PyMOL Python script that loads the backbone (N, CA, C, O; Angstrom):
from pymol import cmd

cmd.read_pdbstr("""\
ATOM      1  N   MET A   1      14.889 -14.841 -83.506  1.00  0.00           N
ATOM      2  CA  MET A   1      15.164 -15.877 -84.507  1.00  0.00           C
ATOM      3  C   MET A   1      14.140 -16.914 -84.505  1.00  0.00           C
ATOM      4  O   MET A   1      13.627 -17.292 -85.558  1.00  0.00           O
ATOM      5  N   PHE A   2      13.808 -17.409 -83.325  1.00  0.00           N
ATOM      6  CA  PHE A   2      12.854 -18.438 -82.992  1.00  0.00           C
ATOM      7  C   PHE A   2      11.459 -17.921 -82.575  1.00  0.00           C
ATOM      8  O   PHE A   2      10.603 -18.665 -82.097  1.00  0.00           O
ATOM      9  N   GLY A   3      11.274 -16.535 -82.795  1.00  0.00           N
ATOM     10  CA  GLY A   3      10.072 -15.941 -82.380  1.00  0.00           C
ATOM     11  C   GLY A   3       8.875 -16.451 -83.320  1.00  0.00           C
ATOM     12  O   GLY A   3       7.741 -16.435 -82.842  1.00  0.00           O
ATOM     13  N   SER A   4       9.037 -16.822 -84.399  1.00  0.00           N
ATOM     14  CA  SER A   4       7.970 -17.278 -85.231  1.00  0.00           C
ATOM     15  C   SER A   4       7.676 -18.703 -85.094  1.00  0.00           C
ATOM     16  O   SER A   4       6.709 -19.145 -85.714  1.00  0.00           O
ATOM     17  N   ILE A   5       8.431 -19.536 -84.315  1.00  0.00           N
ATOM     18  CA  ILE A   5       8.102 -20.904 -84.213  1.00  0.00           C
ATOM     19  C   ILE A   5       7.268 -21.105 -82.918  1.00  0.00           C
ATOM     20  O   ILE A   5       7.706 -20.823 -81.803  1.00  0.00           O
ATOM     21  N   GLY A   6       6.088 -21.592 -83.140  1.00  0.00           N
ATOM     22  CA  GLY A   6       5.126 -21.835 -81.995  1.00  0.00           C
ATOM     23  C   GLY A   6       5.171 -23.196 -81.527  1.00  0.00           C
ATOM     24  O   GLY A   6       5.958 -24.044 -81.948  1.00  0.00           O
ATOM     25  N   VAL A   7       4.260 -23.378 -80.604  1.00  0.00           N
ATOM     26  CA  VAL A   7       4.151 -24.768 -79.928  1.00  0.00           C
ATOM     27  C   VAL A   7       3.697 -25.848 -81.094  1.00  0.00           C
ATOM     28  O   VAL A   7       4.228 -26.957 -81.147  1.00  0.00           O
ATOM     29  N   PHE A   8       2.875 -25.517 -81.836  1.00  0.00           N
ATOM     30  CA  PHE A   8       2.459 -26.491 -82.906  1.00  0.00           C
ATOM     31  C   PHE A   8       3.635 -26.954 -83.814  1.00  0.00           C
ATOM     32  O   PHE A   8       3.737 -28.115 -84.213  1.00  0.00           O
ATOM     33  N   GLU A   9       4.523 -25.951 -84.114  1.00  0.00           N
ATOM     34  CA  GLU A   9       5.492 -26.275 -84.961  1.00  0.00           C
ATOM     35  C   GLU A   9       6.610 -27.175 -84.228  1.00  0.00           C
ATOM     36  O   GLU A   9       7.213 -28.052 -84.848  1.00  0.00           O
ATOM     37  N   LEU A  10       6.822 -26.928 -82.999  1.00  0.00           N
ATOM     38  CA  LEU A  10       7.734 -27.747 -82.167  1.00  0.00           C
ATOM     39  C   LEU A  10       7.272 -29.151 -82.028  1.00  0.00           C
ATOM     40  O   LEU A  10       8.085 -30.075 -82.048  1.00  0.00           O
ATOM     41  N   ILE A  11       5.930 -29.358 -81.879  1.00  0.00           N
ATOM     42  CA  ILE A  11       5.434 -30.629 -81.752  1.00  0.00           C
ATOM     43  C   ILE A  11       5.514 -31.414 -83.055  1.00  0.00           C
ATOM     44  O   ILE A  11       5.794 -32.612 -83.093  1.00  0.00           O
ATOM     45  N   LEU A  12       5.245 -30.646 -84.139  1.00  0.00           N
ATOM     46  CA  LEU A  12       5.355 -31.265 -85.485  1.00  0.00           C
ATOM     47  C   LEU A  12       6.837 -31.752 -85.768  1.00  0.00           C
ATOM     48  O   LEU A  12       7.070 -32.841 -86.294  1.00  0.00           O
ATOM     49  N   ILE A  13       7.780 -30.894 -85.394  1.00  0.00           N
ATOM     50  CA  ILE A  13       9.124 -31.205 -85.499  1.00  0.00           C
ATOM     51  C   ILE A  13       9.539 -32.492 -84.747  1.00  0.00           C
ATOM     52  O   ILE A  13      10.210 -33.382 -85.269  1.00  0.00           O
ATOM     53  N   LEU A  14       9.096 -32.513 -83.516  1.00  0.00           N
ATOM     54  CA  LEU A  14       9.386 -33.704 -82.583  1.00  0.00           C
ATOM     55  C   LEU A  14       8.682 -34.933 -83.175  1.00  0.00           C
ATOM     56  O   LEU A  14       9.250 -36.024 -83.132  1.00  0.00           O
ATOM     57  N   VAL A  15       7.506 -34.803 -83.708  1.00  0.00           N
ATOM     58  CA  VAL A  15       6.871 -36.007 -84.335  1.00  0.00           C
ATOM     59  C   VAL A  15       7.670 -36.467 -85.554  1.00  0.00           C
ATOM     60  O   VAL A  15       7.806 -37.677 -85.737  1.00  0.00           O
ATOM     61  N   ILE A  16       8.151 -35.677 -86.308  1.00  0.00           N
ATOM     62  CA  ILE A  16       8.934 -35.971 -87.514  1.00  0.00           C
ATOM     63  C   ILE A  16      10.234 -36.773 -87.095  1.00  0.00           C
ATOM     64  O   ILE A  16      10.588 -37.821 -87.635  1.00  0.00           O
ATOM     65  N   VAL A  17      10.864 -36.170 -86.111  1.00  0.00           N
ATOM     66  CA  VAL A  17      12.122 -36.783 -85.657  1.00  0.00           C
ATOM     67  C   VAL A  17      11.956 -38.164 -85.034  1.00  0.00           C
ATOM     68  O   VAL A  17      12.802 -39.048 -85.161  1.00  0.00           O
ATOM     69  N   ILE A  18      10.754 -38.309 -84.316  1.00  0.00           N
ATOM     70  CA  ILE A  18      10.397 -39.626 -83.692  1.00  0.00           C
ATOM     71  C   ILE A  18      10.167 -40.646 -84.989  1.00  0.00           C
ATOM     72  O   ILE A  18      10.616 -41.791 -84.949  1.00  0.00           O
ATOM     73  N   LEU A  19       9.532 -40.209 -85.989  1.00  0.00           N
ATOM     74  CA  LEU A  19       9.134 -41.035 -87.192  1.00  0.00           C
ATOM     75  C   LEU A  19      10.438 -41.381 -87.863  1.00  0.00           C
ATOM     76  O   LEU A  19      10.616 -42.563 -88.159  1.00  0.00           O
ATOM     77  N   LEU A  20      11.428 -40.440 -88.153  1.00  0.00           N
ATOM     78  CA  LEU A  20      12.719 -40.718 -88.770  1.00  0.00           C
ATOM     79  C   LEU A  20      13.557 -41.672 -88.045  1.00  0.00           C
ATOM     80  O   LEU A  20      14.044 -42.649 -88.614  1.00  0.00           O
ATOM     81  N   PHE A  21      13.752 -41.399 -86.720  1.00  0.00           N
ATOM     82  CA  PHE A  21      14.693 -42.167 -85.976  1.00  0.00           C
ATOM     83  C   PHE A  21      14.154 -43.226 -85.059  1.00  0.00           C
ATOM     84  O   PHE A  21      14.929 -44.011 -84.513  1.00  0.00           O
ATOM     85  N   GLY A  22      12.805 -43.284 -84.860  1.00  0.00           N
ATOM     86  CA  GLY A  22      12.311 -44.265 -83.951  1.00  0.00           C
ATOM     87  C   GLY A  22      12.550 -43.857 -82.501  1.00  0.00           C
ATOM     88  O   GLY A  22      13.489 -43.164 -82.110  1.00  0.00           O
ATOM     89  N   ALA A  23      11.628 -44.351 -81.795  1.00  0.00           N
ATOM     90  CA  ALA A  23      11.656 -44.108 -80.236  1.00  0.00           C
ATOM     91  C   ALA A  23      12.896 -44.702 -79.583  1.00  0.00           C
ATOM     92  O   ALA A  23      13.435 -44.134 -78.633  1.00  0.00           O
ATOM     93  N   LYS A  24      13.335 -45.813 -80.077  1.00  0.00           N
ATOM     94  CA  LYS A  24      14.389 -46.538 -79.536  1.00  0.00           C
ATOM     95  C   LYS A  24      15.818 -45.814 -79.803  1.00  0.00           C
ATOM     96  O   LYS A  24      16.697 -45.839 -78.941  1.00  0.00           O
ATOM     97  N   LYS A  25      15.962 -45.276 -80.844  1.00  0.00           N
ATOM     98  CA  LYS A  25      17.171 -44.377 -81.132  1.00  0.00           C
ATOM     99  C   LYS A  25      17.287 -43.092 -80.647  1.00  0.00           C
ATOM    100  O   LYS A  25      18.336 -42.463 -80.789  1.00  0.00           O
ATOM    101  N   LEU A  26      16.338 -42.641 -80.099  1.00  0.00           N
ATOM    102  CA  LEU A  26      16.357 -41.081 -79.617  1.00  0.00           C
ATOM    103  C   LEU A  26      17.268 -40.871 -78.455  1.00  0.00           C
ATOM    104  O   LEU A  26      18.003 -39.884 -78.467  1.00  0.00           O
ATOM    105  N   PRO A  27      17.293 -41.768 -77.373  1.00  0.00           N
ATOM    106  CA  PRO A  27      18.325 -41.601 -76.309  1.00  0.00           C
ATOM    107  C   PRO A  27      19.670 -41.650 -76.813  1.00  0.00           C
ATOM    108  O   PRO A  27      20.508 -40.872 -76.356  1.00  0.00           O
ATOM    109  N   GLU A  28      19.996 -42.571 -77.803  1.00  0.00           N
ATOM    110  CA  GLU A  28      21.366 -42.633 -78.377  1.00  0.00           C
ATOM    111  C   GLU A  28      21.714 -41.388 -79.173  1.00  0.00           C
ATOM    112  O   GLU A  28      22.847 -40.908 -79.193  1.00  0.00           O
ATOM    113  N   LEU A  29      20.674 -40.897 -79.826  1.00  0.00           N
ATOM    114  CA  LEU A  29      20.989 -39.639 -80.629  1.00  0.00           C
ATOM    115  C   LEU A  29      21.140 -38.443 -79.746  1.00  0.00           C
ATOM    116  O   LEU A  29      21.922 -37.546 -80.062  1.00  0.00           O
ATOM    117  N   GLY A  30      20.422 -38.390 -78.646  1.00  0.00           N
ATOM    118  CA  GLY A  30      20.711 -37.360 -77.668  1.00  0.00           C
ATOM    119  C   GLY A  30      22.050 -37.518 -76.944  1.00  0.00           C
ATOM    120  O   GLY A  30      22.699 -36.508 -76.675  1.00  0.00           O
ATOM    121  N   LYS A  31      22.435 -38.567 -76.661  1.00  0.00           N
ATOM    122  CA  LYS A  31      23.778 -38.830 -76.082  1.00  0.00           C
ATOM    123  C   LYS A  31      24.890 -38.412 -77.049  1.00  0.00           C
ATOM    124  O   LYS A  31      25.854 -37.758 -76.652  1.00  0.00           O
ATOM    125  N   ALA A  32      24.755 -38.774 -78.250  1.00  0.00           N
ATOM    126  CA  ALA A  32      25.805 -38.416 -79.228  1.00  0.00           C
ATOM    127  C   ALA A  32      25.805 -37.021 -79.471  1.00  0.00           C
ATOM    128  O   ALA A  32      26.883 -36.468 -79.686  1.00  0.00           O
ATOM    129  N   THR A  33      24.592 -36.276 -79.467  1.00  0.00           N
ATOM    130  CA  THR A  33      24.602 -34.915 -79.742  1.00  0.00           C
ATOM    131  C   THR A  33      25.302 -34.197 -78.527  1.00  0.00           C
ATOM    132  O   THR A  33      26.117 -33.294 -78.715  1.00  0.00           O
ATOM    133  N   GLY A  34      24.952 -34.635 -77.290  1.00  0.00           N
ATOM    134  CA  GLY A  34      25.685 -33.917 -76.190  1.00  0.00           C
ATOM    135  C   GLY A  34      27.078 -34.194 -76.157  1.00  0.00           C
ATOM    136  O   GLY A  34      27.812 -33.279 -75.783  1.00  0.00           O
ATOM    137  N   GLN A  35      27.608 -35.342 -76.494  1.00  0.00           N
ATOM    138  CA  GLN A  35      29.067 -35.529 -76.542  1.00  0.00           C
ATOM    139  C   GLN A  35      29.617 -34.652 -77.731  1.00  0.00           C
ATOM    140  O   GLN A  35      30.738 -34.157 -77.621  1.00  0.00           O
ATOM    141  N   THR A  36      28.952 -34.470 -78.729  1.00  0.00           N
ATOM    142  CA  THR A  36      29.484 -33.653 -79.790  1.00  0.00           C
ATOM    143  C   THR A  36      29.605 -32.202 -79.367  1.00  0.00           C
ATOM    144  O   THR A  36      30.643 -31.573 -79.576  1.00  0.00           O
ATOM    145  N   LEU A  37      28.565 -31.678 -78.784  1.00  0.00           N
ATOM    146  CA  LEU A  37      28.606 -30.397 -78.265  1.00  0.00           C
ATOM    147  C   LEU A  37      29.625 -30.033 -77.176  1.00  0.00           C
ATOM    148  O   LEU A  37      30.181 -28.943 -77.037  1.00  0.00           O
ATOM    149  N   ARG A  38      29.775 -31.156 -76.418  1.00  0.00           N
ATOM    150  CA  ARG A  38      30.872 -30.977 -75.266  1.00  0.00           C
ATOM    151  C   ARG A  38      32.316 -30.964 -75.914  1.00  0.00           C
ATOM    152  O   ARG A  38      33.186 -30.201 -75.493  1.00  0.00           O
ATOM    153  N   LEU A  39      32.517 -31.800 -76.905  1.00  0.00           N
ATOM    154  CA  LEU A  39      33.843 -31.709 -77.474  1.00  0.00           C
ATOM    155  C   LEU A  39      33.981 -30.371 -78.388  1.00  0.00           C
ATOM    156  O   LEU A  39      35.097 -29.881 -78.561  1.00  0.00           O
ATOM    157  N   PHE A  40      32.967 -29.866 -78.895  1.00  0.00           N
ATOM    158  CA  PHE A  40      33.002 -28.661 -79.695  1.00  0.00           C
ATOM    159  C   PHE A  40      33.313 -27.489 -78.782  1.00  0.00           C
ATOM    160  O   PHE A  40      34.080 -26.588 -79.121  1.00  0.00           O
ATOM    161  N   ARG A  41      32.674 -27.535 -77.576  1.00  0.00           N
ATOM    162  CA  ARG A  41      33.001 -26.405 -76.609  1.00  0.00           C
ATOM    163  C   ARG A  41      34.341 -26.510 -76.201  1.00  0.00           C
ATOM    164  O   ARG A  41      35.043 -25.500 -76.179  1.00  0.00           O
ATOM    165  N   GLN A  42      34.834 -27.744 -75.837  1.00  0.00           N
ATOM    166  CA  GLN A  42      36.223 -27.826 -75.410  1.00  0.00           C
ATOM    167  C   GLN A  42      37.292 -27.299 -76.482  1.00  0.00           C
ATOM    168  O   GLN A  42      38.305 -26.663 -76.194  1.00  0.00           O
ATOM    169  N   ALA A  43      36.917 -27.650 -77.677  1.00  0.00           N
ATOM    170  CA  ALA A  43      37.825 -27.228 -78.713  1.00  0.00           C
ATOM    171  C   ALA A  43      37.899 -25.685 -78.931  1.00  0.00           C
ATOM    172  O   ALA A  43      38.939 -25.066 -79.156  1.00  0.00           O
ATOM    173  N   VAL A  44      36.645 -25.151 -78.831  1.00  0.00           N
ATOM    174  CA  VAL A  44      36.644 -23.761 -79.016  1.00  0.00           C
ATOM    175  C   VAL A  44      37.280 -22.988 -77.737  1.00  0.00           C
ATOM    176  O   VAL A  44      37.903 -21.946 -77.940  1.00  0.00           O
ATOM    177  N   SER A  45      37.144 -23.435 -76.572  1.00  0.00           N
ATOM    178  CA  SER A  45      37.619 -22.820 -75.484  1.00  0.00           C
ATOM    179  C   SER A  45      39.156 -23.036 -75.299  1.00  0.00           C
ATOM    180  O   SER A  45      39.814 -22.281 -74.583  1.00  0.00           O
ATOM    181  N   GLY A  46      39.680 -24.040 -75.936  1.00  0.00           N
ATOM    182  CA  GLY A  46      41.140 -24.450 -75.827  1.00  0.00           C
ATOM    183  C   GLY A  46      41.431 -25.408 -74.671  1.00  0.00           C
ATOM    184  O   GLY A  46      42.599 -25.712 -74.427  1.00  0.00           O
ATOM    185  N   LYS A  47      40.460 -25.876 -73.978  1.00  0.00           N
ATOM    186  CA  LYS A  47      40.695 -26.747 -72.813  1.00  0.00           C
ATOM    187  C   LYS A  47      41.299 -28.072 -73.350  1.00  0.00           C
ATOM    188  O   LYS A  47      42.167 -28.641 -72.688  1.00  0.00           O
ATOM    189  N   ASP A  48      40.877 -28.565 -74.498  1.00  0.00           N
ATOM    190  CA  ASP A  48      41.340 -29.880 -75.010  1.00  0.00           C
ATOM    191  C   ASP A  48      42.845 -29.770 -75.327  1.00  0.00           C
ATOM    192  O   ASP A  48      43.605 -30.685 -75.011  1.00  0.00           O
ATOM    193  N   SER A  49      43.253 -28.725 -75.912  1.00  0.00           N
ATOM    194  CA  SER A  49      44.657 -28.576 -76.294  1.00  0.00           C
ATOM    195  C   SER A  49      45.528 -28.361 -75.040  1.00  0.00           C
ATOM    196  O   SER A  49      46.688 -28.771 -75.036  1.00  0.00           O
ATOM    197  N   GLU A  50      45.005 -27.735 -73.987  1.00  0.00           N
ATOM    198  CA  GLU A  50      45.772 -27.573 -72.698  1.00  0.00           C
ATOM    199  C   GLU A  50      45.849 -28.988 -72.037  1.00  0.00           C
ATOM    200  O   GLU A  50      46.899 -29.318 -71.486  1.00  0.00           O
ATOM    201  N   GLU A  51      44.913 -29.729 -72.066  1.00  0.00           N
ATOM    202  CA  GLU A  51      44.925 -31.090 -71.448  1.00  0.00           C
ATOM    203  C   GLU A  51      45.994 -31.889 -72.165  1.00  0.00           C
ATOM    204  O   GLU A  51      46.850 -32.526 -71.552  1.00  0.00           O
ATOM    205  N   ASN A  52      45.916 -31.833 -73.465  1.00  0.00           N
ATOM    206  CA  ASN A  52      46.895 -32.675 -74.282  1.00  0.00           C
ATOM    207  C   ASN A  52      48.284 -32.232 -73.933  1.00  0.00           C
ATOM    208  O   ASN A  52      49.140 -33.109 -73.819  1.00  0.00           O
ATOM    209  N   LYS A  53      48.620 -30.934 -73.744  1.00  0.00           N
ATOM    210  CA  LYS A  53      49.922 -30.463 -73.446  1.00  0.00           C
ATOM    211  C   LYS A  53      50.297 -31.042 -72.183  1.00  0.00           C
ATOM    212  O   LYS A  53      51.407 -31.566 -72.092  1.00  0.00           O
ATOM    213  N   GLU A  54      49.449 -31.015 -71.113  1.00  0.00           N
ATOM    214  CA  GLU A  54      49.806 -31.456 -69.835  1.00  0.00           C
ATOM    215  C   GLU A  54      50.070 -32.949 -69.797  1.00  0.00           C
ATOM    216  O   GLU A  54      50.912 -33.396 -69.018  1.00  0.00           O
ATOM    217  N   LYS A  55      49.422 -33.689 -70.561  1.00  0.00           N
ATOM    218  CA  LYS A  55      49.519 -35.177 -70.713  1.00  0.00           C
ATOM    219  C   LYS A  55      50.835 -35.422 -71.420  1.00  0.00           C
ATOM    220  O   LYS A  55      51.492 -36.393 -71.044  1.00  0.00           O
ATOM    221  N   LYS A  56      51.252 -34.740 -72.296  1.00  0.00           N
ATOM    222  CA  LYS A  56      52.462 -34.897 -72.857  1.00  0.00           C
ATOM    223  C   LYS A  56      53.671 -34.580 -72.098  1.00  0.00           C
ATOM    224  O   LYS A  56      54.690 -35.267 -72.172  1.00  0.00           O
ATOM    225  N   LYS A  57      53.545 -33.430 -71.292  1.00  0.00           N
ATOM    226  CA  LYS A  57      54.600 -33.120 -70.234  1.00  0.00           C
ATOM    227  C   LYS A  57      54.753 -34.318 -69.211  1.00  0.00           C
ATOM    228  O   LYS A  57      55.866 -34.573 -68.750  1.00  0.00           O
ATOM    229  N   GLU A  58      53.698 -35.014 -68.874  1.00  0.00           N
ATOM    230  CA  GLU A  58      53.798 -35.979 -67.908  1.00  0.00           C
ATOM    231  C   GLU A  58      54.529 -37.252 -68.405  1.00  0.00           C
ATOM    232  O   GLU A  58      55.144 -37.989 -67.634  1.00  0.00           O
ATOM    233  N   GLU A  59      54.424 -37.468 -69.752  1.00  0.00           N
ATOM    234  CA  GLU A  59      54.981 -38.691 -70.380  1.00  0.00           C
ATOM    235  C   GLU A  59      56.517 -38.434 -70.570  1.00  0.00           C
ATOM    236  O   GLU A  59      57.230 -39.300 -71.076  1.00  0.00           O
TER     237      GLU A  59
END
""", "prot")
cmd.dss("prot")
cmd.show_as("cartoon", "prot")
cmd.util.cbc("prot")
cmd.orient("prot")
Protein backbone atom coordinates (compact mmCIF):
# COMPACT_ATOMS: atom_id res chain seq x y z
CA MET A 1 0.00 0.00 0.00
CA PHE A 2 2.71 2.48 0.98
CA GLY A 3 5.36 0.94 -1.25
CA SER A 4 5.16 3.76 -3.76
CA ILE A 5 5.62 6.52 -1.16
CA GLY A 6 9.26 7.50 -0.88
CA VAL A 7 11.27 9.70 1.43
CA PHE A 8 10.72 12.79 -0.71
CA GLU A 9 6.94 12.34 -0.57
CA LEU A 10 6.98 11.92 3.21
CA ILE A 11 9.06 15.08 3.63
CA LEU A 12 6.69 16.97 1.33
CA ILE A 13 3.68 15.81 3.36
CA LEU A 14 5.40 16.86 6.59
CA VAL A 15 6.15 20.33 5.19
CA ILE A 16 2.54 20.76 4.07
CA VAL A 17 1.26 19.72 7.52
CA ILE A 18 3.61 22.19 9.21
CA LEU A 19 2.45 24.97 6.90
CA LEU A 20 -1.22 24.18 7.48
CA PHE A 21 -1.19 23.78 11.24
CA GLY A 22 1.91 25.67 12.32
CA ALA A 23 4.74 24.38 14.44
CA LYS A 24 3.05 25.37 17.71
CA LYS A 25 -0.10 23.35 17.00
CA LEU A 26 1.64 20.10 16.03
CA PRO A 27 2.09 18.77 19.60
CA GLU A 28 -1.57 19.43 20.35
CA LEU A 29 -2.58 17.76 17.11
CA GLY A 30 -0.44 14.72 17.94
CA LYS A 31 -1.92 14.47 21.43
CA ALA A 32 -5.46 14.68 20.11
CA THR A 33 -4.72 12.04 17.48
CA GLY A 34 -3.26 9.71 20.10
CA GLN A 35 -6.26 10.10 22.38
CA THR A 36 -8.62 9.47 19.48
CA LEU A 37 -6.79 6.29 18.48
CA ARG A 38 -6.75 5.07 22.09
CA LEU A 39 -10.49 5.61 22.46
CA PHE A 40 -11.14 3.91 19.13
CA ARG A 41 -9.09 0.86 20.14
CA GLN A 42 -10.94 0.64 23.45
CA ALA A 43 -14.29 0.83 21.71
CA VAL A 44 -13.33 -1.85 19.19
CA SER A 45 -11.94 -4.21 21.82
CA GLY A 46 -14.90 -3.67 24.14
CA LYS A 47 -12.80 -2.62 27.13
CA ASP A 48 -14.69 0.65 27.44
CA SER A 49 -18.04 -1.06 27.76
CA GLU A 50 -16.66 -3.52 30.33
CA GLU A 51 -15.28 -0.68 32.45
CA ASN A 52 -18.61 1.14 32.33
CA LYS A 53 -20.42 -2.02 33.43
CA GLU A 54 -18.05 -2.39 36.39
CA LYS A 55 -18.53 1.24 37.43
CA LYS A 56 -22.30 0.88 37.29
CA LYS A 57 -22.13 -2.23 39.48
CA GLU A 58 -20.10 -0.36 42.09
CA GLU A 59 -22.65 2.45 42.29
